[in-house]
C-alpha positions as a printed Julia matrix, in Angstrom:
158×3 Matrix{Float64}:
   9.4   85.28  179.99
   8.2   83.03  177.14
   4.79  82.89  176.33
   1.56  80.42  177.41
   0.8   78.83  174.07
  -1.91  76.39  175.97
  -3.71  77.31  178.83
  -6.24  74.43  178.57
  -5.97  71.96  181.03
  -5.9   71.16  185.06
  -4.55  73.42  187.36
  -4.12  72.48  191.17
  -4.05  75.28  193.7
  -5.04  77.17  196.92
  -6.69  79.79  198.5
  -6.1   81.81  202.04
  -8.14  84.38  203.56
  -6.67  87.76  204.81
  -7.06  88.36  208.43
 -10.32  90.08  209.14
 -11.94  91.45  212.55
 -14.32  88.81  214.03
 -13.2   85.71  212.08
 -10.4   83.24  213.23
  -7.81  82.74  210.68
  -8.46  79.63  208.1
  -6.26  77.17  206.8
  -5.77  77.69  202.97
  -8.28  75.45  200.66
  -7.13  73.37  197.77
  -8.94  73.17  194.48
  -8.6   72.0   191.2
  -9.36  73.8   187.97
  -9.94  71.73  184.88
 -10.47  74.94  182.25
 -10.28  74.98  177.9
  -9.44  78.31  176.15
 -11.24  79.39  174.12
 -11.45  82.81  171.5
  -9.89  86.16  172.23
  -8.42  85.33  175.47
 -11.82  84.09  176.78
 -11.84  80.83  179.04
 -13.95  78.71  181.26
 -14.18  75.64  183.36
 -15.56  73.77  186.28
 -13.68  74.38  190.21
 -13.85  71.82  193.11
 -12.33  72.44  196.51
 -10.78  69.86  199.15
 -10.3   69.85  202.71
 -12.35  70.72  205.82
 -13.44  74.12  204.8
 -14.32  73.35  201.39
 -17.65  73.96  199.54
 -18.33  70.64  198.38
 -20.58  71.49  194.86
 -19.09  72.0   191.87
 -18.41  75.65  190.76
 -18.4   77.26  187.28
 -15.27  79.5   185.65
 -15.32  82.11  183.27
 -12.53  84.3   182.54
  -9.86  86.56  180.26
  -6.26  85.74  179.93
  -4.26  88.29  178.62
  -0.6   87.15  179.51
   0.87  87.52  181.63
  -2.72  88.89  183.09
  -5.61  86.49  184.32
  -8.82  87.29  185.71
 -11.68  85.1   186.2
 -15.11  85.18  188.12
 -15.89  81.67  190.13
 -19.54  81.26  191.25
 -20.64  78.4   193.11
 -24.74  77.43  192.93
 -25.57  77.31  197.0
 -24.11  80.18  199.46
 -21.95  79.3   202.21
 -21.38  81.3   205.44
 -18.47  81.31  208.46
 -19.71  81.05  211.29
 -17.69  83.24  214.14
 -16.04  80.17  215.38
 -14.85  79.81  211.9
 -17.16  76.33  211.09
 -18.47  77.04  207.3
 -22.3   76.06  206.89
 -24.1   76.44  203.88
 -27.05  79.12  203.21
 -29.88  75.85  203.99
 -28.14  75.22  207.46
 -27.75  78.81  208.59
 -31.06  79.38  208.22
 -32.16  76.57  209.78
 -29.35  77.4   212.56
 -31.19  80.89  213.19
 -34.65  80.18  212.53
 -34.94  82.51  209.36
 -36.89  82.49  206.33
 -34.97  82.84  203.26
 -34.42  81.4   200.13
 -32.69  78.42  200.51
 -31.53  78.14  197.01
 -29.3   81.39  197.31
 -26.76  81.04  195.3
 -22.74  82.3   196.62
 -22.06  85.93  195.5
 -19.48  86.1   193.13
 -15.61  85.21  193.53
 -13.49  87.68  191.61
  -9.82  86.54  191.32
  -7.08  88.72  189.67
  -3.17  87.59  189.08
  -0.29  87.18  187.04
   1.72  84.2   185.82
   4.8   83.83  187.41
   6.04  81.38  184.28
   4.04  79.46  181.94
   3.03  77.05  184.42
   2.6   78.86  187.73
   0.17  82.2   188.35
  -0.63  83.92  191.99
  -3.25  86.31  192.74
  -5.71  87.84  194.6
  -9.36  87.46  195.05
 -12.86  89.22  196.82
 -15.76  88.84  197.73
 -18.01  91.65  197.73
 -19.83  93.1   200.76
 -23.98  93.15  200.02
 -27.2   92.19  201.49
 -28.85  88.67  201.98
 -33.06  89.56  201.21
 -35.19  87.76  203.57
 -38.43  86.79  202.99
 -39.94  89.3   205.61
 -38.68  92.24  203.88
 -35.56  92.0   206.17
 -31.84  91.65  204.65
 -28.61  90.44  206.65
 -25.14  92.27  206.02
 -22.73  90.17  203.64
 -19.64  90.55  205.4
 -17.0   90.41  202.28
 -13.94  88.8   201.84
 -10.75  88.61  200.13
  -7.22  86.7   200.38
  -4.41  85.38  197.9
  -4.62  82.21  195.9
  -1.64  80.17  193.57
  -2.35  77.51  190.75
   0.27  75.65  188.85
  -0.75  73.54  185.91
  -0.88  69.68  186.34
  -2.08  68.58  182.89
  -2.75  69.87  179.35
């Protein structure tokens, strides 16, 4: 396999969810990464999603590349939740729908991506959101269900 010499550029891709109990199957979500390769295999950039289940805000990407392997974290500025009917709503909308008192500016939990390059212009792998707890202002907490799935990207431009 040839060595990836330049990672900077625009990459298009999609991610899908693994089947999960009490969650409907969701179509894959397209996204675009704009990445800049830095020192010692580090890279950073931004991500934008599109499609019906997309998070509309621009997210931040921070990662490390050790060809043919890569790992990065996607940080979205606002948390989103999937309802049991498959609808995706923002955290502030979820609070309003459930008449709950919580921090409306709760960021989305980090999404960890790990993968491998198939060649110098394509990579694929898995992603995971760890389960956790979301605090409410009255001292209670909601259980955050983890999620996982698969992703793929391909180079669009340098």
